N, C-alpha and C positions, 0 to 999 in steps of 0.2 A: 366190684372188679369191672363190670361193664361200663360204669361211669368213667373209670380211669382209662379203659380201652378207648372209649369214645373220644375222650380228651386227647389221648396220645395220637390218634389218627387225625383228628382235627389239626393238631399242632404240626404233625409231619406233612399232611396234605397242604395246608396253607403255606408253610415255609417253603416247600418245594415249588408251589405255584408262584410265590413271590420271587424266589430266586430265578426260576425259569423265565418269568416275565422280565426281570432285570437283565438277564443274559440276552434275551431277544431284543428288547427295546431300549435299554439304558446301559449297555455293556460298559460304557466308559466309566460308570460309577464303580464298577468292579475292578477297573484296571489300576493295579499298583504300578510298580516299575516293570515294564514289559520285559519278559524273558525271551531271549532268542533261543527257542527250543532246539536242542541239539539234534543233528541229523539221526543219531542213533535212536532217539526217542520217536522220531517220525517213522523210521524203519520198523521200530517195535510196534507202532500202531498198525502199519500196513500188514505186518506179519501176523499180528493177533487177529485182525479182521479176517484175513484169509483162512487161518487155522481154525478160528471159531466157526467160519462158514462151512468148512469141509469136515469138521470134527465128527467122529463117529463114536467117541467114548462117552457114554451116558453120564458118568461121574463128573465130567468136566462141564456138563450143561446145568448142573444144580444151581450155580450162581445166577444164571440167566433166568431159571425158573423162579427163584426167590424174588428177583427184581420184578419179574412179570407179575407175580401175585401181589407184591407190594404196590405196584401200579394200580391194579384193580382195587385194592383196599383203600388207597388214598382217594380215588375218585368216588368210591362208594361212600366214604365218610363225608366228602365235600358236597355230595348230593343228599346229605342228611340221612344216610343209611347207618345201620349199626353193625360194625365189623365184629364177627364172633371169633373166628380163628383162621389161621393160614396153615396149610400142610404142604410140605415139599417131600415127595417120595423119591426113593432111590432110583426108580425108572425114569426120573425127570418129570413125571406128571406133577401137577400141583392143583390146589383148590383154595379159593378164598370164599369163606362162608359169611354171608352178611344178610341182614334184614333190610330190604330197601324201603324207602318212603315212596309211596305211589303218587308222587307229585311230578308232573311233567315226565311221565313214565318212559316215553320213547326217547326223550333227550337223555334222561338218566341212563337208560340201557345202552345208548350209543356211546356215551362218555366212559362208562365203566368198561365196556367191551373194548374201546379204543385204547385206553391207557395201560392195559396189560401189554399188548404187543409193542407199543412204542416206548415203554418205560426204559428199556435199555438204551435207546437212542437219546432220551432225555437225560439220563444219567451221564452218558458219554459227552453230551453237549456241555453240561454244567462242569464236568471234570476238565474238559478242554479249555473252557474259559478261565477256570481258576488256575490251572497249571500254567497257561500262557501269561497269566498276570502275577505269577509267583505268589499265589495265595493257597498253595497246596495244603499247608498245615491247617488253615481254616476249613478247607473242604474235608480234611480227615476228622477234625473235631465234630463237625456237623454230621458227617456220615456215621461216626462212632456213636454219637448220642442217639441217632435215629435207629440204628441196628440194635443197640442195647434196649431201647424202649419197646421195639417190635418183639424181640426175643422174650422179654419179661411179660408182656401183656397178651401176645397174640399167637406166636409160633407154638405149635402143640406136638411136634414129633421130633425124633432123634435126628433125622437128616436135615431138617430145617435148622436145628441148633448147631450142628456140625458146620454147616455152610456159613451161618452167621458168625460163629466164633472164629472161623478161619479168616473171614474178612476183617473182623475186629483186630486180629493179631497183626495183619498187614498195616492197618491204620495206626496201631500203637507204635510200630517200628517207624512209620513215617513221622510221627510226632517226636520220637527220640532223635531221629536224624535231623529234624528241623530245629532242634534246640528248645522246643517247648516243654520237654520233659527231660529231667536229668538222666543221661544215658546209663542204663543198667545192663542192657544186652548188647549194645553196639560199642565198639571201640571209639573213644573220643578223638583219636588222631586221624581217623578216616571218615569223619562225619560227612564231609562235602561229597566225597565219592559215593558214600552210602546213600545220601539223600537223592542224588541223581538216579542211582540204581532203583530206589524205592519209588520214585516218581515214574520211572519206566514200568515198574511192577503195577502201579495203579492204572497207568495207561493201558498196559497189557490186559489186565483183568476186565476193565470196562469196555475196551475194544473187542476183546474175545467174546464177551457177553453179547455185544451188538452184532458181531458176526453170526453167532448162534441164533439170535433173534431174526436176522435177515434170512437165514436159511429156512427157519420155520415159516416166516411170512411168505417166502417164495413158494414153499410147498402148499401153503394154505390160501394162495391168492384166488383160487377158485373153490371156495368152501362148499361142501355138500351136506355136512352134518349140522343140524340145528343147534348143537351144543358148542360149536366153534365160535370163537370171539368174532371172527370176520363175518360169519353168517348173522349173528345177533346184531352187529354193527350195521350191516346192510339192511336188515329187516327194519331196524329202528328208523332208518333214514329213507325208507321206501325206495331203495335202489337195488339193482340186481346184485346177487351175492358176489359175482366176479368183480363188479365195479367197486364194491366195498373192500374186497380183498386187495385189489390193486391200489386203491386209495391209501390204505394203511401202509402198504409197501412204499409208496411214493413219499408219504410223510416221513417215514424212517430214513429214506435216502436223502431227503431235503435236510433233515437234522444232521445227518452224517456230513453232508457237504458244508454246512455252516460250522460244524465242529472243526473240520479240517482247515477252514479259512482262519479260525482263531489260532490253531497250532502252527500253521504255516506263515502267519503274519500277513495275510492278504489285507489290502485296504478295506475290502468289503467282499461278500460272497459273489458279487457280480464283477469284481476286478480280479481275475485269476492271476496269481503269481506263480512262484515256484511250487513244485510238488514234493521236494525233498530238501 
């Protein structure tokens, strides 16, 4: 089982890294026929970011916790560690248990600590690029495969499974509405309207998770506990804890800005256009 788990996380980690690099450096390769993202979808993103940031209901933070732990696990695997399990608790705490390889220990610690907090921003960036290129169905297929593999090999508790299955249900509906699966639950006469609605749902979930992550990073930008990701990241890079905490927050904000440039159709992140 451990060999299958190692293979799973290598596959997920490498795929995410390749797609992320393509989005950042070679985004034109992902560009199908560009979609003029509706204003309603942009408003959805802004609303989700705000509500995710101010959210006080722990149950609604489970998705961000799962993405956070997946980020840790991906980088642990890519730095030759062995991922054992992921747990997501009802109180929104989470843990990724892995056996690290003590090669380039400080760099490994820095990368694993970094990729938890920024993982929601990475997911939102990839989502924004695929949605703006009318490739949402491919995004749903990839995300569905990843979540299924993670649930089968790594997630070990009830709340982790509930969160994963809820996300997979949304992805299934996206594939039905996109015409990649014969409609079973959706009415074929309204598939176009339903597709837009489900695209908005994907943007809502990923933006809401990012809002939650930004709230957490804002609170932890001056870490004091040695167990905090921001503290471990700072210690690994020989910088003050507050510097590491603020750097993680700035990385998230930069990825958010780049994501909005895709959704809003700006020529580049440095050529600001419309905001709605």
